[in-house]
C-alpha positions in Angstrom: -1.6 8.5 -6.4 -1.6 6.6 -9.7 -2.2 9.0 -12.6 -4.2 6.5 -14.7 -7.9 6.7 -14.9 -10.8 4.2 -15.1 -13.2 4.8 -17.9 -16.8 5.6 -17.0 -18.7 2.7 -18.5 -17.5 -0.7 -17.5 -19.4 -4.0 -17.7 -18.1 -7.4 -16.7 -17.2 -10.3 -19.0 -14.4 -12.8 -18.3 -12.5 -13.8 -21.4 -11.0 -17.2 -20.7 -8.0 -16.8 -22.9 -4.7 -17.8 -21.5 -1.5 -17.0 -23.4 1.1 -19.4 -22.3 4.6 -18.2 -23.2 7.7 -20.5 -23.8 9.4 -21.8 -20.7 12.7 -20.3 -21.7 13.6 -16.9 -20.3 13.9 -14.4 -23.2 13.6 -11.2 -21.2 16.7 -9.5 -19.8 17.5 -10.7 -16.3 19.4 -9.3 -13.3 20.1 -10.6 -9.8 21.2 -9.3 -6.4 22.9 -11.6 -3.9 23.8 -11.5 -0.2 20.4 -10.3 1.0 19.5 -11.0 4.6 16.0 -12.6 4.6 14.3 -10.8 7.4 15.3 -7.4 6.0 14.2 -7.7 2.4 11.2 -5.6 1.5 11.0 -6.3 -2.3 12.0 -4.6 -5.5 10.5 -1.2 -6.1 9.7 0.8 -9.2 10.9 4.4 -9.7 7.8 5.2 -11.8 9.5 4.9 -15.2 13.0 5.9 -14.1 14.1 2.3 -13.3 14.1 0.1 -10.2 15.8 0.0 -6.8 16.5 -2.8 -4.3 17.1 -1.8 -0.7 18.3 -4.4 1.7 20.6 -5.4 4.6 23.5 -7.7 3.5 23.7 -11.2 4.9 27.3 -11.0 5.8 28.2 -8.9 8.8 30.9 -8.2 11.4 30.3 -8.4 15.2 29.3 -4.7 15.2 28.1 -3.7 11.8 26.1 -4.9 8.8 26.0 -3.0 5.5 22.7 -1.5 4.2 22.7 -1.6 0.4 20.9 0.6 -2.1 21.1 -0.7 -5.6 19.7 1.0 -8.7 18.9 -0.5 -12.2 17.6 1.2 -15.3 14.5 0.1 -17.2 16.4 -2.6 -19.1 17.8 -4.0 -15.8 21.3 -2.7 -16.3 22.9 -1.9 -12.9 23.5 1.8 -12.5 25.1 1.8 -9.1 25.3 0.1 -5.7 26.0 2.1 -2.5 26.4 0.7 1.0 26.5 2.3 4.4 27.4 0.6 7.7 24.5 0.1 10.2 24.6 -1.4 13.7 24.2 -5.2 13.3 21.1 -5.4 15.6 19.4 -2.3 14.1 15.7 -2.5 13.1 14.7 -1.2 9.7 11.9 1.3 9.1 9.9 1.0 5.8 11.5 3.5 3.3 9.7 5.9 1.0 10.3 7.2 -2.5 9.2 10.8 -3.5 9.9 10.7 -7.3 13.4 12.2 -6.9 14.9 10.5 -3.8 14.6 7.4 -1.6 14.8 7.5 2.2 15.7 4.6 4.4 15.4 4.5 8.2 16.9 2.5 11.1 16.6 2.2 14.9 20.2 2.0 16.1 22.0 1.9 19.5 20.3 3.7 22.3 17.1 4.0 20.2 18.7 6.5 17.9 16.7 7.1 14.6 19.1 7.2 11.7 18.0 8.2 8.2 19.7 7.9 4.9 18.7 9.6 1.6 19.8 8.4 -1.9 19.1 9.8 -5.4 17.8 7.9 -8.4 21.4 7.3 -9.6 22.2 5.4 -6.5 24.3 8.2 -4.9 24.2 8.8 -1.1 22.8 12.3 -0.5 22.9 12.4 3.3 22.8 10.4 6.5 21.8 11.8 9.8 20.6 10.9 13.3 17.3 12.8 13.6 16.0 11.8 17.0 15.4 9.0 19.5 12.6 6.4 19.8 11.0 5.6 23.1 12.4 2.3 24.3 8.9 0.9 25.0 8.2 1.0 21.2 11.1 -1.4 20.4 8.9 -4.5 20.5 5.7 -2.8 19.3 6.0 -2.4 15.5 2.9 -0.2 15.2 4.6 2.4 17.4 7.8 2.5 15.4 8.6 5.5 13.2 7.0 5.8 9.8 8.3 7.5 6.6 6.1 9.1 3.9 6.7 11.0 0.7 6.3 14.8 0.7 6.8 15.1 -3.0 9.4 17.7 -4.1 9.4 19.1 -0.5 11.2 15.9 0.8 9.8 13.4 3.3 7.6 13.2 6.4 8.7 11.2 9.4 6.1 10.3 12.0 7.6 9.3 15.4 5.5 8.1 18.4 6.4 10.0 21.6 5.6 9.3 25.2 4.7 12.3 27.4 1.7 11.9 29.8 0.2 9.8 27.0 1.4 8.2 23.8 1.2 10.6 20.9 3.3 11.4 17.9 5.3 14.1 16.1 5.1 14.9 12.4 8.3 16.4 10.9 8.9 17.6 7.4 12.5 17.0 6.2 14.2 18.2 3.0 16.4 15.9 1.0 19.4 17.0 3.2 17.4 15.9 6.3 17.1 19.4 7.6 13.9 20.1 9.6 11.4 22.4 7.7 8.8 22.1 10.5 7.9 19.8 13.3 4.5 19.5 15.1 3.3 17.1 17.8 0.0 15.6 18.7 -0.7 14.0 22.1 -4.2 13.0 23.0 -5.8 13.8 26.3 -6.6 10.1 26.8 -5.3 6.9 25.3 -2.6 6.1 22.7 -2.6 7.8 19.3 -0.9 6.2 16.2 -0.6 7.1 12.5 -1.6 4.4 9.9 -1.4 6.3 6.6 -0.5 9.7 5.2 -0.8 11.4 1.8 0.0 15.0 0.8 -0.3 17.6 -1.9 1.6 20.9 -2.2 -0.9 22.4 0.2 -2.2 19.7 2.6 -1.0 16.7 4.6 -3.8 14.2 5.4 -3.2 11.6 8.1 -5.4 8.7 9.2 -4.8 8.1 12.9 -6.3 5.7 15.5 -6.6 6.3 19.2 -6.9 3.4 21.7 -7.5 3.4 25.5 -4.2 1.6 26.0 -1.5 -0.3 24.0 -3.4 -3.6 24.7 -6.9 -2.3 23.8 -8.4 -3.6 20.6 -11.1 -0.9 20.3 -9.9 2.1 18.3 -11.2 5.6 17.5 -10.4 6.5 13.9 -9.8 10.1 12.9 -8.8 12.2 9.8 -6.2 14.8 10.8 -5.2 17.5 8.2 -2.2 19.8 8.4 -1.0 22.8 6.4 1.8 21.3 4.3 3.8 24.5 4.3 3.7 25.5 8.0 2.7 22.3 9.8 -0.3 24.0 11.4 -3.2 21.8 12.3 -6.2 22.7 10.1 -8.9 20.3 11.2 -9.7 16.9 12.8 -12.6 14.7 11.8 -14.0 11.8 13.8 -14.8 8.9 11.4 -17.4 7.3 13.6 -20.2 8.3 15.9 -23.0 8.7 13.3 -24.1 5.1 13.8 -21.2 3.7 11.8 -17.4 3.2 12.1 -15.5 4.2 8.9 -12.3 2.4 8.0 -10.5 4.3 5.2 -7.9 2.6 3.1 -7.4 5.2 0.3 -6.7 8.9 0.5 -6.7 11.4 -2.4 -5.4 14.9 -1.4 -6.3 17.6 -3.9 -5.3 21.3 -3.8 -8.0 22.4 -1.4 -9.8 19.1 -0.5 -9.3 15.7 0.9 -11.1 12.5 -0.2 -11.4 9.3 1.8 -12.6 5.9 0.6 -13.0 2.7 2.4 -15.5 0.4 4.2 -17.8 1.0 7.1 -19.4 -1.0 10.0 -22.8 -0.4 11.3 -22.8 0.3 15.1 -20.0 1.5 17.3 -17.2 -1.0 16.6 -15.4 -2.8 13.8 -16.3 -6.5 13.2 -13.6 -9.0 12.6 -15.2 -10.9 9.7 -17.6 -8.7 7.7 -18.2 -5.1 6.9 -21.5 -3.5 6.1 -20.7 -1.4 3.1 -18.5 1.2 1.3 -18.1 4.9 1.9 -16.6 7.9 0.0 -16.3 11.3 1.7 -14.9 14.6 0.5 -13.8 17.4 2.9 -13.0 21.0 2.1 -9.8 22.7 3.3 -11.8 24.2 6.2 -13.0 20.7 7.3 -16.5 20.9 6.0 -17.9 17.7 4.6 -18.7 18.5 1.0 -20.5 15.3 0.5 -20.7 11.7 1.6 -21.6 8.5 -0.3 -22.4 5.5 1.9 -24.0 2.3 0.6 -24.7 -1.0 2.3 -23.6 -4.2 0.6 -26.8 -6.1 0.8 -29.5 -3.3 0.5 -27.7 -1.0 -1.9 -24.6 -2.2 -3.7 -25.8 -5.8 -4.4 -29.0 -4.5 -6.1 -26.9 -2.2 -8.3 -24.4 -4.9 -9.3 -27.1 -7.5 -10.0 -28.4 -5.3 -12.8 -24.9 -5.2 -14.5 -23.3 -8.5 -13.7 -25.2 -11.7 -13.0 -21.9 -13.6 -12.3 -21.5 -11.4 -9.1 -24.8 -12.4 -7.7 -24.6 -13.0 -3.9 -21.0 -11.9 -3.5 -21.7 -8.5 -2.1 -24.6 -9.8 0.0 -22.1 -11.9 1.9 -20.7 -8.6 3.3 -17.0 -8.8 2.3 -14.4 -6.3 3.2 -12.7 -4.1 0.6 -9.2 -2.7 0.2 -9.8 0.5 -1.8 -6.4 0.7 -3.5 -6.7 4.1 -5.3 -9.0 7.1 -5.8 -8.6 9.0 -9.1 -10.5 11.9 -10.6 -11.3 12.3 -14.3 -13.4 15.3 -15.1 -16.7 15.2 -13.3 -16.1 11.7 -12.0 -14.2 10.1 -9.1 -13.3 6.4 -9.5 -12.5 4.1 -6.6 -10.7 0.8 -7.5 -10.5 -1.9 -4.8 -10.2 -5.5 -4.1 -12.8 -7.5 -2.1 -11.5 -9.7 0.7 -12.7 -11.9 3.6 -11.1 -13.7 6.4 -10.1 -17.2 5.4 -9.4 -20.5 7.1 -6.2 -21.0 9.0 -3.1 -22.2 7.2 -0.2 -20.6 5.4 -1.2 -18.3 2.6 0.7 -15.9 0.3 3.3 -13.8 2.1 6.4 -12.0 1.3 8.7 -15.0 1.6 11.1 -13.4 4.1 8.3 -12.4 6.5 6.8 -15.7 7.4 8.9 -17.3 10.2 7.1 -19.4 12.8 4.2 -16.9 13.4 0.9 -18.8 12.9 -0.7 -15.5 11.8 -4.0 -15.2 10.0 -5.3 -15.7 6.5 -7.5 -13.5 4.3 -8.9 -14.3 0.8 -8.5 -11.7 -1.9 -11.5 -11.9 -4.2 -12.7 -9.8 -7.2 -11.9 -6.2 -8.2 -14.6 -3.6 -7.5 -14.8 -0.3 -9.4 -17.1 2.5 -8.2 -18.1 5.5 -10.4 -19.0 8.5 -8.3 -20.3 11.9 -9.3 -17.6 14.5 -8.4 -20.3 17.2 -8.0 -22.6 15.6 -5.4 -21.0 12.3 -4.4 -23.8 10.2 -5.9 -22.9 6.6 -6.8 -23.5 6.3 -10.6 -22.3 2.8 -11.2 -20.6 -0.2 -9.6 -18.8 -3.0 -11.4 -16.9 -6.2 -10.5 -14.1 -7.7 -12.5 -13.7 -11.4 -11.5 -10.3 -12.9 -10.8 -8.9 -16.0 -9.2 -8.9 -16.0 -5.4 -5.6 -15.4 -3.5 -5.0 -16.5 0.1 -2.9 -14.0 1.9 -1.0 -14.6 5.2 -0.8 -11.8 7.7 1.2 -11.9 11.0 -0.7 -12.3 14.3 0.0 -8.7 15.3 -2.0 -7.5 12.3 -4.8 -10.0 12.5 -7.8 -7.7 12.1 -9.2 -4.3 11.2 -7.2 -1.4 9.9 -3.8 -2.9 10.7 -4.5 -6.1 8.7 -5.5 -4.1 5.6 -2.6 -1.7 5.7 -0.1 -4.5 6.3 -1.3 -6.4 3.2 -1.3 -3.2 1.1 2.2 -2.2 2.3 3.8 -5.4 1.3 1.9 -5.8 -2.0 0.2 -9.0 -0.9 -3.1 -8.0 -2.7 -3.3 -8.9 -6.4 -3.5 -5.2 -7.6 -0.3 -3.7 -8.8 -1.0 -0.6 -10.9 -3.0 0.9 -13.7 -1.6 1.9 -17.1 -2.8 2.8 -20.6 -2.3 0.3 -23.4 -0.7 1.2 -26.7 -4.3 1.6 -28.0 -5.1 4.0 -25.2 -7.2 1.6 -23.1 -7.0 1.7 -19.3 -5.8 -1.6 -17.9 -5.6 -3.0 -14.4 -2.4 -4.9 -14.0 -2.3 -7.5 -11.2 -0.2 -10.4 -10.0 -2.1 -13.5 -9.0 -1.5 -17.1 -7.8 -5.0 -18.5 -8.0 -5.0 -22.3 -7.4 -1.9 -23.0 -9.6 1.1 -21.3 -11.1 1.4 -17.5 -10.7 0.5 -15.3 -13.6 0.1 -11.6 -14.6 -3.5 -10.6 -15.1 -4.5 -7.7 -17.4 -8.1 -6.6 -17.0 -8.7 -4.5 -20.1 -11.2 -1.8 -19.1 -13.3 -1.2 -22.3 -16.6 0.5 -22.8 -18.6 -2.7 -23.2 -16.7 -5.4 -21.5 -13.7 -6.3 -19.2 -11.9 -9.2 -20.8 -9.1 -10.6 -18.6 -5.9 -11.8 -20.3 -3.7 -14.1 -18.2 0.0 -14.1 -19.1 2.0 -17.1 -17.7 5.5 -16.3 -16.4 8.3 -17.3 -18.7 10.4 -18.3 -15.7 8.9 -21.5 -14.3 11.0 -21.8 -11.1 8.9 -19.2 -9.3 7.9 -20.3 -5.8 4.6 -19.5 -4.2 4.9 -16.6 -1.7 8.4 -15.5 -2.8 7.7 -13.4 -5.9 5.8 -10.3 -7.0 5.6 -7.8 -9.8 6.1 -4.0 -10.2 5.6 -1.3 -12.8 8.1 -1.1 -15.6 8.2 0.8 -18.9 5.0 0.8 -21.0 4.2 -2.7 -22.4 6.2 -4.5 -19.7 6.2 -5.5 -16.1 9.1 -6.5 -13.9 8.7 -9.8 -12.0 11.1 -10.8 -9.2 11.6 -13.9 -7.1 13.4 -14.0 -3.8 15.1 -17.2 -2.6 15.7 -17.5 1.1 18.0 -20.4 0.6 20.3 -18.6 -1.8 19.8 -15.1 -0.2 19.2 -13.8 -3.7 16.6 -11.9 -5.7 16.2 -12.5 -9.4 14.5 -10.0 -11.6 13.3 -10.2 -15.2 11.0 -8.3 -17.6 7.7 -9.7 -18.9 5.9 -8.4 -22.0 2.2 -7.6 -21.5 
């Protein structure tokens, strides 16, 4: 969870100041070539320790293709590149970084699940076959294994299993890929799948969905919490049945509590186009609901926002959806920072360039940022603010065309504008985002002050950026790394931009 905090008093004012930098590239630059387009998942930050690029090489033999893990320092000097051979037809599993190591995963011959761990210097720590995936999950991406950080303990791997019903196993692995513990969950009815997981030293919190069958579109959403040390199930909470269906998109796991934030739908099912409001819930270690904040867009949130920001009038009454990117706590206050979005008209929107293909997919429009200030003692909503920004149109594959899957897909591949929060040299909290708007891409900095939220737009120094093939990640203080991927050249170019 991002350790940067939103200040308590925020009001909204858009400062239309655009700082256009020279068109020549002055920042240091690096590039990586020979990247297979369909296997590229972007450049990732090591939270101040540098950057890594993980990818499958374009060139291959009849049997094998190299997986490459390449590490750069904060000034984009290459530290090391390490490759390992992988079956040429293997499928990649989204990797995870735990602050000390990176883990990559692959589905190889005979559905074998192969994992590889690397350190922050680019060295290979361990490779190992850890299990086998059910063959029926080969074409169903949502059933394929998922990897999550377990902090200093290592990593979690969640693997769907087929017994009488479809369920899953959760396994804690150390950096040498030894099993610390393994537990399984198989529902009495239907198909259970994991969408998101977060952990602390004490607890592992999972958001899971259960459907009647693989083809069913109606899901039951639950919070499942395990003891992080033993793997024992502590409690399960149904996130619907009280007249609403809750759709969480952000989890904060504290020492003895779990907080969930997201949107909700009135009734007994999710709607494809609109939500009804925002919720925030806190559960104790024993599973008791400590408090719940639930506000409708039209009757609650719109009235609160109108008193603070007239430029937001009508937006919340239109019942958008919201991706709550992060929950942070500062003293007696929880802050939820999110991004409003709605389904958009058909047509190609922003996507990670390598993921598009011929899939017609679906579009969503990313709108303004939303910031909620919540009392940590009783869960009362103190204030809500909007920070206006240019609209982004995001493309999502057909398989993720609605509901929880759509939101998590767009978040996983950094298709929303939000990137991270950081403190400025002056100590101010800033939202750093990457936006296309209706023209050239730019880096936006929403400076969260006590009395206003001016937005500074920094044009990219490198003008050859193509829509849908670039993004930005955290760098050292005062800078951001921007990268562009070229499918034609099979190459990613990276450079640093000053904020």
